[in-house]
Backbone as a ProteinNet text record, in pm:
[ID]
protein_1_A
[PRIMARY]
XXXXXXXXXXXXXXXXXXXXXXXXXXXXXXXXXXXXXXXXXXXXXXXXXXXXXXXXXXXXXXXXXXXXXXXXXXXXXXXXXXXXXXXXXXXXXXXXXXXXXXXXXXXXXXXXXXXXXXXXXXXXXXXXXXXXXXXXXXXXXXXXXXXXXXXXXXXXXXXXXXXXXXXXXXXXXXXXXXXXXXXXXXXXXXXXXXXXXXXXXXXXXXXXX
[TERTIARY]
5637.4	5751.6	5854.8	5978.2	6086.1	6122.7	6110	6134.9	6282.6	6363.6	6508.1	6546.2	6472.8	6503.4	6465.6	6359	6323.3	6437.8	6493.2	6604.6	6724.5	6747.9	6860.4	6838.3	6716.8	6685.3	6695.6	6644.6	6655.8	6802.1	6881.7	7024.7	7092.5	7061.7	7124.1	7082.3	6964.8	6915.2	6950.1	7024	7062.6	6940.2	6839.9	6717.3	6708.7	6630.7	6611.6	6491.8	6489.2	6380.6	6267	6193.7	6077	5966.2	5847.5	5730.9	5747.2	5800	5814.9	5912.9	6030.5	6130.3	6084.9	6011.8	5958.5	5865.5	5779.5	5687.1	5763.9	5869.2	5952.2	6014	6067.7	6131.1	6032.5	5918.9	5822.8	5763.2	5727	5669.2	5771.2	5897.7	6002.4	6024.6	6029.6	6057.3	5941.8	5819.6	5702.4	5626	5683.9	5617.9	5480	5472.1	5349.4	5238.2	5270.4	5170.2	5141.7	5246.5	5233.9	5287.8	5244.2	5286.6	5354.5	5337.5	5407.1	5458.3	5566.2	5623.8	5525.4	5512.7	5423.9	5487.6	5416.6	5472.2	5504.7	5417.6	5442.6	5570.6	5592.9	5715.5	5838.4	5824.5	5936.8	5973.7	5873.3	5900.1	5957.8	5900.9	5954.2	6101.5	6137.3	6276.3	6369.2	6319	6400.4	6428.1	6325.5	6342.7	6443.4	6426	6515.7	6658.6	6675.4	6808.5	6875.1	6799.8	6857.3	6886.3	6794	6806.1	6866.8	6908.1	6975.2	6885.2	6768.1	6676.3	6659.5	6630.7	6583.5	6434	6360.1	6217	6178.2	6071	6019.5	5867.2	5809	5664.1	5617.5	5497.7	5429.6	5313	5270.1	5167.9	5038.3	5006.7	4883	4900.5	5018.7	5042	5118.7	5139.2	5217.6	5361.1	5424.8	5557.7	5645.5	5768.9	5868	5985.2	6028.1	6148.7	6254	6369.6	6477.6	6602.2	6656.8	6779.1	6894.2	6973.1	7082.9	7213	7285.2	7421.1	7500.3	7622.5	7710.5	7657.2	7573.7	7526.1	7380.8	7320.5	7180.1	7160.3	7059.9	7028.2	6886.6	6856.2	6722.3	6615.4	6648.1	6549.4	6516.2	6599.5	6573.6	6448.2	6410.6	6294.7	6168.1	6169.1	6050.3	5947.2	5821.3	5711.6	5699.9	5695.6	5685.1	5554.6	5488.6	5357	5354.3	5458.8	5460.3	5546.7	5525.9	5603.2	5745.4	5834	5972.5	6035.9	6022.7	6075.1	6201.2	6261.4	6388.6	6378.3	6255.3	6236.3	6098.3	6061.8	5934.4	5837.4	5716.6	5615.9	5492.2	5441.2	5323.4	5227.4	5098.1	4998.4	4979.2	5035.9	5028	5137.2	5164	5261.7	5213.5	5084.6	5030.9	5057	5035.7	5060.8	5206.8	5295.4	5438.9	5474.4	5425.6	5460.3	5406.6	5283.9	5226.2	5306.5	5351.6	5430.8	5564.6	5619.4	5748.7	5737	5617.7	5598.2	5672.6	5657.3	5722.5	5874.3	5926.7	6072	6125	6052	6095.3	6094.5	5998.3	5992.1	6108.7	6155.7	6266.4	6402.7	6408	6535.9	6612.2	6735.3	6819.7	6939.1	6932.2	7041.8	7041.2	7131.7	7146.8	7029.7	6961.4	6845.5	6718.6	6640.5	6515.4	6400.2	6317.2	6207.5	6080.1	6093.7	5977	5872.2	5913.8	5820.8	5749.7	5825.8	5770.1	5673	5708.9	5623.5	5489.6	5494.1	5370.8	5281.7	5340.9	5262.8	5198.3	5276.2	5223.8	5116.7	5135.6	5034.6	4902.7	4909.6	4787.8	4720.7	4802.2	4749.7	4686.3	4751.9	4700.7	4568.9	4559.1	4435.6	4318.3	4344.5	4238.7	4195.7	4293.2	4261.4	4184	4215.6	4150.7	4006.7	3971.6	3834.7	3743.3	3744.8	3669.6	3519	3475.6	3332.6	3278.8	3365.8	3323.5	3304.4	3216.6	3195.6	3318.6	3351.1	3466.4	3434.1	3531.1	3510.4	3528.1	3434.6	3446.7	3461	3570.4	3594.7	3509.2	3451.1	3370.7	3463	3496.3	3585.5	3518.3	3384.9	3309.7	3313.9	3343	3357.6	3249.5	3249.6	3152.1	3183.3	3294.4	3328.4	3260.8	3194.2	3124.9	3009.7	3005.6	2907.1	2785.2	2775.1	2665.6	2602.1	2481.7	2418.3	2477.2	2552.3	2614.1	2762.9	2819.9	2963.1	3016.7	3148.7	3212.5	3252.8	3227.4	3268.2	3392.2	3509.2	3636.4	3727.6	3831.7	3942	4070.6	4160.5	4289.7	4386.6	4443.9	4537.6	4675.5	4695.4	4823.2	4815.1	4718.1	4708.9	4608.4	4525.7	4434.8	4306.5	4278.8	4161	4036.9	3927	3795.4	3739.8	3673.7	3621.8	3515.1	3436.6	3349.6	3420.7	3425.9	3493.5	3402.2	3437.3	3361.4	3351.5	3240	3217	3328.3	3394.3	3500	3636.2	3647.9	3777.2	3881.9	4005.3	4111.2	4234.7	4227.6	4340.5	4296.7	4370.6	4334.6	4354.1	4251.5	4266.1	4345.1	4372.3	4447.1	4597.2	4637.8	4781.6	4825.7	4729.6	4758.5	4814.3	4783	4832.4	4727.8	4770.8	4678.9	4656.7	4533.2	4494.5	4524	4497	4515.7	4383.4	4271.4	4140.9	4093.3	4030	3950.6	3812	3711.6	3578.9	3580.8	3525.4	3520.4	3415	3311.3	3203.8	3151	3163.8	3124.7	2976.2	2896.1	2752.1	2708.8	2799.1	2765.6	2882.1	2918.5	3030.8	3000.1	2880.3	2834.4	2709.6	2691.5	2572.4	2531.2	2404.3	2352.7	2418.7	2479.2	2546.8	2447.6	2326.4	2226.1	2189.4	2189.4	2150.4	2269.5	2390.8	2510.6	2529	2508.1	2531.8	2445.3	2316	2225.1	2260.4	2294	2329.1	2456.2	2554.2	2680.1	2659.2	2572.4	2542.4	2485.7	2396.8	2337.7	2443.4	2550.1	2657	2764.8	2748.9	2845.6	2953.5	2931.7	3028.5	2969.7	3053.6	3007.7	3079.9	3005	3061.2	3110.1	3233.6	3291.8	3386.3	3402.9	3499.5	3640.9	3653.6	3784.2	3788.7	3911.6	3927.6	3900.8
-645.1	-631.1	-739.6	-697.7	-791.7	-868.7	-999.6	-1081.6	-1117	-1016	-1038.5	-1108.9	-1079.7	-1145.6	-1294.2	-1325.1	-1466.2	-1540.9	-1482.2	-1547.6	-1564.2	-1464.3	-1470.7	-1581.4	-1590.5	-1694.5	-1833.8	-1849.4	-1978.3	-2017.2	-1921.7	-1946.8	-1988.7	-1919.5	-1950.4	-2087.2	-2132.7	-2263.7	-2373.6	-2335.5	-2428.8	-2489.6	-2403.6	-2445.1	-2379.5	-2439.3	-2385.8	-2291.7	-2205.6	-2109.1	-2172.5	-2260.2	-2322.4	-2331.2	-2367.3	-2366.1	-2459.7	-2578.1	-2677.8	-2630.2	-2580.8	-2535.3	-2407.4	-2322.5	-2201	-2237.3	-2336	-2380.7	-2432.7	-2510.8	-2562.1	-2446.5	-2350.2	-2234.2	-2156.3	-2120.6	-2033.8	-2101.9	-2229.1	-2299.7	-2314.5	-2331.2	-2340.3	-2205.2	-2099.4	-1965.8	-1909.9	-1949	-1889	-1986.2	-2100.8	-2198.8	-2235.2	-2247.2	-2287.6	-2183	-2060.2	-1953.8	-1919.1	-1916.1	-1891.9	-2012.7	-2022.9	-2136.2	-2091.9	-1965	-1908.9	-1770.2	-1732.1	-1599.3	-1493.7	-1384.1	-1276.6	-1141.3	-1034	-899.5	-868.9	-912.8	-884.7	-951.7	-1076.1	-1145.1	-1079.2	-1034.7	-966.2	-839.9	-763.6	-640.2	-672.4	-771.3	-810.5	-847.3	-928.8	-974	-860.7	-765.9	-648.3	-565.3	-547.6	-472	-541.5	-672	-746.2	-744.9	-752.3	-749	-613.6	-506.3	-371.2	-333	-367.9	-326.1	-433.7	-544.4	-652.6	-714	-758.4	-829.4	-972.8	-1061.1	-1195.1	-1198.7	-1287.2	-1296.6	-1439.4	-1450.1	-1582.1	-1579.7	-1665.8	-1678.4	-1787.7	-1767.9	-1871.2	-1923.1	-2047.7	-2107.7	-2028.4	-1948.4	-1870.8	-1734.2	-1709.5	-1585.6	-1480.5	-1501.3	-1404	-1399.2	-1284	-1261.3	-1187.5	-1233.3	-1167.6	-1123.5	-998.7	-947.9	-923.5	-983.4	-973.4	-918.5	-808.4	-752.2	-850.5	-866.7	-963.2	-897.9	-969.5	-931.3	-1058	-1042.6	-1159.6	-1255.5	-1204.5	-1287.3	-1330.6	-1308.1	-1343	-1494.3	-1536.5	-1678.2	-1702.3	-1828.2	-1862.5	-1826.7	-1842.2	-1813.5	-1664.9	-1580.7	-1435.8	-1399.6	-1483.5	-1454	-1525.2	-1575.2	-1639.6	-1534	-1563	-1470.6	-1455.2	-1328.6	-1303.7	-1234.7	-1176.2	-1118.7	-1000.2	-920.3	-801.6	-694.4	-570.1	-458.6	-461.6	-394.2	-379.2	-514.1	-607.9	-742.7	-770.5	-666.9	-682.4	-710.9	-725.5	-744.1	-691.2	-704.6	-653.6	-768.9	-755.8	-860.3	-806.5	-885.5	-844.9	-962.8	-931.2	-1036.3	-1082	-1008.3	-1048.4	-977.5	-1027.7	-964	-826.2	-811.4	-680.8	-578.6	-617.7	-527.5	-483.9	-577.8	-546.3	-444.1	-465.8	-374.4	-235.2	-226.2	-94.8	-25.4	-100.9	-43.3	11.8	-48.9	-5.7	110.8	151.3	252.2	382	433.3	560.4	548.6	435.5	415	413.2	349.1	344.2	483	564.9	701.3	785.5	755.8	833.8	785.4	668.5	611.2	704.9	733.6	823.5	750.4	618.3	540	542.7	467.5	468	399.4	308.8	241.7	313.5	355.8	424	324	320.5	223.9	277.4	346.1	407.6	304.7	194.1	91.9	29.2	2.2	-61.2	33.3	161.6	261.1	272.2	276.4	286.8	165	46.7	-75.1	-74.2	-41.1	-44.1	62.6	179.2	284.4	240.8	175.5	124.4	18.6	-67.9	-170.5	-108.5	-6.4	61.5	131.9	191.9	261.1	163.9	43.5	-58.1	-96.4	-107	-141.7	-29.9	94.9	209.5	227.2	168.4	185.5	81	80.8	-21	-2.9	118.1	141.4	89.3	52.1	1.6	-150	-200.3	-344.3	-412.5	-528.5	-603.5	-666	-657.1	-703	-854.3	-918.3	-1059.5	-1063.1	-1119.3	-1123.6	-1231.4	-1194	-1288.7	-1359.5	-1485.7	-1562.1	-1690.4	-1686.6	-1797.1	-1782.8	-1891.2	-1887.3	-1972.9	-1966.7	-2046.5	-2195.6	-2232.3	-2373.4	-2434.2	-2349.8	-2400.1	-2491.1	-2610.1	-2708.6	-2713.6	-2620.6	-2621.3	-2483.2	-2477.5	-2348.9	-2286.4	-2364.9	-2317.1	-2287.4	-2214.5	-2182.5	-2189.1	-2188.9	-2195.2	-2056.2	-2026.9	-1900.4	-1929.1	-1883	-1923.3	-1803.7	-1829.8	-1735.7	-1811.6	-1749.1	-1812.1	-1783.6	-1886.7	-1870.2	-1823.5	-1812.6	-1760.9	-1612.1	-1570.8	-1428.6	-1351.8	-1423.7	-1359.3	-1305.5	-1334.3	-1277.2	-1362.7	-1292.1	-1355.8	-1365.4	-1476.5	-1488.8	-1597.2	-1585.2	-1693	-1763.3	-1895.3	-1972.9	-2086.1	-2147.9	-2262.9	-2370.4	-2436.7	-2542	-2647.5	-2671.4	-2772	-2723.9	-2597.9	-2544.8	-2554.9	-2594.1	-2605	-2522.6	-2442.4	-2356.8	-2210.6	-2128.8	-1987.3	-1916.2	-1852.4	-1781.6	-1651.3	-1606.5	-1482.5	-1506.7	-1607.3	-1632.8	-1766.5	-1842.4	-1968.9	-2074.5	-2061.7	-2157.6	-2266.4	-2390.6	-2503.9	-2539.7	-2579.5	-2634.2	-2538.1	-2409.4	-2310	-2246.4	-2301.9	-2246.7	-2294.9	-2202.6	-2236.2	-2176.5	-2232.4	-2173.4	-2034.5	-1938	-1801.5	-1787.7	-1869.8	-1866.6	-2009	-2062.2	-2202	-2225.5	-2119.7	-2133.9	-2115.5	-2063.7	-2040.5	-2084.3	-2211.4	-2263.7	-2259	-2302.1	-2298.4	-2211.2	-2144.3	-2061.8	-2057	-2028.8	-2013.5	-1892.2	-1912.7	-1800.7	-1691.4	-1730.5	-1633.4	-1537.9	-1588.4	-1507.3	-1460.5	-1489.2	-1464.2	-1316.6	-1228.1	-1085	-1033.9	-1068.3	-1022.9	-1084.9	-1213.1	-1281.2	-1222	-1191.9	-1136.1	-998.2	-917	-784.9	-798.3	-892.9	-916.3	-961	-1023.6	-1071.7	-965.2	-848.9	-741.2	-733	-801.3	-801.4	-735.6	-714	-668.9	-750.8	-802.8	-885.5	-795.4	-820	-732.7	-812.1	-764.8	-825.2	-778	-661	-603.8	-564	-546.7	-507.1	-358.1
5989.2	6080.4	6048.1	6038.1	6008.6	6135.4	6132.2	6250.4	6262.7	6279.3	6288.3	6418.8	6526.2	6652.4	6647.3	6575.1	6559	6491.7	6386.5	6316.3	6409.4	6494.1	6587.4	6690.7	6741.7	6839.8	6778.2	6656.2	6588.4	6570	6528.6	6507.5	6637	6747	6876	6929.1	6889.6	6932.2	6830.9	6725.8	6619.2	6551.9	6528.9	6462.3	6325.1	6237.6	6103.5	6099.6	5999.8	5985.4	5906	5974.4	5912.7	6017	5973.5	6061.6	6180.7	6155.5	6263	6369.1	6327.1	6423.5	6493.6	6422.3	6484.7	6599.3	6578.5	6683.4	6804.5	6780.2	6889.2	6967.6	6896.5	6959.9	7044.5	6984.7	7052.5	7174.7	7161.8	7276.1	7389.1	7354.7	7456.2	7524.7	7446.6	7501.3	7582.8	7547.9	7612.2	7701.7	7728.5	7815.8	7762	7629.4	7558	7562	7600.4	7593.8	7447.6	7366.2	7223.2	7147.4	7021.7	6938.5	6809.2	6774.2	6658.6	6694	6630.9	6652	6601.4	6675.3	6633.1	6663.1	6630.7	6646.8	6793.2	6885	7026.8	7074.8	7034	7073.8	7012.4	6888.8	6824.6	6902	6943.3	7017.8	7155.5	7223.8	7354.6	7346.2	7248.7	7238.8	7196.1	7117.8	7084.1	7209	7291.8	7416.3	7507.1	7524.1	7612.4	7560.1	7429.9	7370.4	7393.1	7373.9	7384.8	7529.8	7619.9	7759.6	7850.1	7791.5	7866	7973.4	7930.5	8018.7	7969.6	8062	8028.2	8059.8	7993	8020.3	8053	8129	8168.2	8166.4	8084.7	8078.7	8174.4	8227.6	8303.3	8219.6	8240.7	8153.5	8144.1	8246.6	8243.3	8177.8	8118.1	8046.1	8122.2	8252.4	8329.8	8277.4	8299.5	8241.7	8342.1	8355.5	8441.1	8354.8	8372.8	8308	8415.4	8398	8494.7	8425.4	8479	8421.5	8441.2	8336.2	8340.9	8385.1	8471.5	8507.3	8534.9	8578.1	8597	8703.1	8794.1	8905.2	8890.2	8775.3	8755.4	8760.5	8839.4	8853	8801	8767.4	8719.2	8821.3	8949	9053.7	9062.9	9006.5	9009.8	8930.7	8835.6	8751.4	8798.7	8921.5	8976.1	9015.9	8987.5	9020	9171.8	9218.3	9361.6	9398.9	9300.8	9324.2	9417.3	9417.8	9502.7	9437.4	9481.1	9428	9482.1	9410.8	9454.5	9488	9392.8	9417	9335.2	9279.3	9210	9062.5	9013.5	8869.9	8831.6	8704.8	8656.2	8635	8686.2	8673.9	8603.7	8510	8432.9	8422.4	8414.8	8401.9	8257.6	8163.2	8022.5	7944.2	7825.5	7737.6	7694.8	7668.6	7632	7742.5	7867.7	7980.6	7983.4	7955.5	7957.7	7849.6	7729.1	7619.7	7645.8	7696.4	7726.5	7836.1	7935.4	8044.1	7994	7889.4	7836.2	7738	7703.9	7600.2	7631.2	7751.4	7786.9	7782.4	7828.3	7826.4	7683	7593.5	7453.7	7391.5	7431.3	7378.4	7428.4	7550.2	7608.3	7561.5	7500.8	7460.2	7366.9	7401.8	7321.8	7262.5	7258.7	7202.9	7051.3	6994.5	6848	6778.6	6849	6789.7	6831.4	6736	6763.1	6751.5	6852.3	6858.2	6792.3	6680.4	6617.1	6577.3	6517	6473.3	6593.2	6698.2	6816.6	6888.1	6895.7	6960.2	6887.5	6755.7	6677.4	6701.9	6704.3	6725.9	6864	6966.9	7103.3	7123.5	7064	7076.6	7013.2	6897.9	6834.3	6921.8	6980.9	7069.5	7193.4	7248.2	7367.7	7337.7	7220.7	7184.3	7177.5	7129.5	7124.8	7265.6	7357.1	7495.6	7564.4	7528	7591.8	7547.1	7433	7382.5	7447.2	7579.6	7652.7	7642	7600.7	7587.9	7455.2	7364.5	7235.8	7241.7	7157.6	7152.6	7094	7147.2	7098.5	6963.1	6873.5	6736.4	6726.9	6659.9	6621.9	6470.5	6423.2	6279.5	6211.8	6100.7	6022.7	5924	5953.7	5868.4	5817.3	5812.7	5753.8	5602.6	5532.2	5386.5	5319.7	5189.4	5113.6	5117.5	5181.4	5198.4	5321.5	5399.6	5517.5	5474.2	5527.2	5483.4	5574.5	5668.4	5764.3	5773.6	5827.5	5855.7	5981.7	6056.5	6180.2	6158.6	6253	6248.4	6391.2	6404.6	6536.2	6582.4	6709.7	6771.5	6855.5	6808.6	6868.7	6893	6972.1	6988.4	6959.8	6886.4	6855.9	6969.7	7026.9	7137.7	7092.6	6960.2	6911.1	6881.1	6798.8	6761.7	6846.8	6924.2	7017	6958	6831.3	6765.6	6789	6812.6	6819.1	6679.1	6647.6	6511.1	6501	6395	6350.5	6236.8	6243.8	6139.3	6094.7	5984.1	5934.8	6042.9	6046.5	6145	6136.5	6249.1	6254	6207.9	6171.4	6124.3	6235.1	6199.7	6300.5	6267.1	6160.5	6123	6127	6199.3	6212.1	6078.8	6025.2	5897.7	5908.8	6031.9	6052	6062.3	6138.7	6157	6099.2	6042.8	5975.9	6070.5	6199.7	6298.8	6320.4	6326.4	6340.1	6487.1	6515.5	6645.7	6760.6	6740	6846.4	6888.8	6844.2	6878.5	7015.3	7087.3	7204.5	7183.1	7251	7240.3	7302.3	7230.4	7282.9	7391.5	7384.4	7483.5	7499.9	7619.8	7643.8	7621	7636.7	7618.3	7472.7	7391.2	7249.5	7162	7172	7094.9	6945.1	6911.7	6773.1	6766.5	6654.7	6638.9	6493.2	6472.6	6337.2	6272.8	6157.6	6091.5	6052.8	6016.7	5974.2	6087.9	6212.4	6327.7	6410.9	6363.6	6443.8	6479.2	6384	6407.9	6522.4	6520.7	6626.5	6760.5	6759.7	6883.6	6945.9	6862.6	6912.9	6973.9	6912.8	6968.8	7109.8	7130.2	7262.2	7362.4	7311.6	7398.9	7421.7	7356.4	7375.7	7269.5	7156	7047.3	6923	6824.9	6694.1	6587.4	6491.9	6385.7	6272.1	6228.2	6126.5	6036.8	5912.5	5822.3	5851.8	5918.7	5948.6	6095.4	6147.5	6287.5	6304.2
[MASK]
+++++++++++++++++++++++++++++++++++++++++++++++++++++++++++++++++++++++++++++++++++++++++++++++++++++++++++++++++++++++++++++++++++++++++++++++++++++++++++++++++++++++++++++++++++++++++++++++++++++++++++++++++

């Protein structure tokens, strides 16, 4: 996906298109929910740009979309936790994108959201397969110096994975220091027995998603 909105946001903030400035931009725009630009943020900002919305993230991942007009104030995007409150409230960015899917399909403007629709539909299909075991990516390499590995989730790309013991860089999105333990009771596990243990926990270990 071409991150044209990221370039536009960087330009408007007088930032350069590099990893350091991208991190500054994303953490500022998302209240530290995200640390690097990703496909979901690109789609969100495209939607807001086209439909004239502003967005506001809360540290726990909640998101408010407020339509912009001449009288829009910062307080208009405050979370109210109730229906019919004058703006759109979501508990996560994924929830917001799925909610916008039908609107994007109905859009008859000059810009067609074909790429965004395909992405959201794929994401929605993954969410709908709730009866399937959740995938844990096997990202342990021959550089691992231990018989054990870390069971983590990346707070930037959201992927669950096994990684080399002590690894601090996500092999999926290349973001540093964004790991959290995926399970407090099983932070580290024997790589040899990991597949069986994960199945008992409701996961499946795989090389691909």
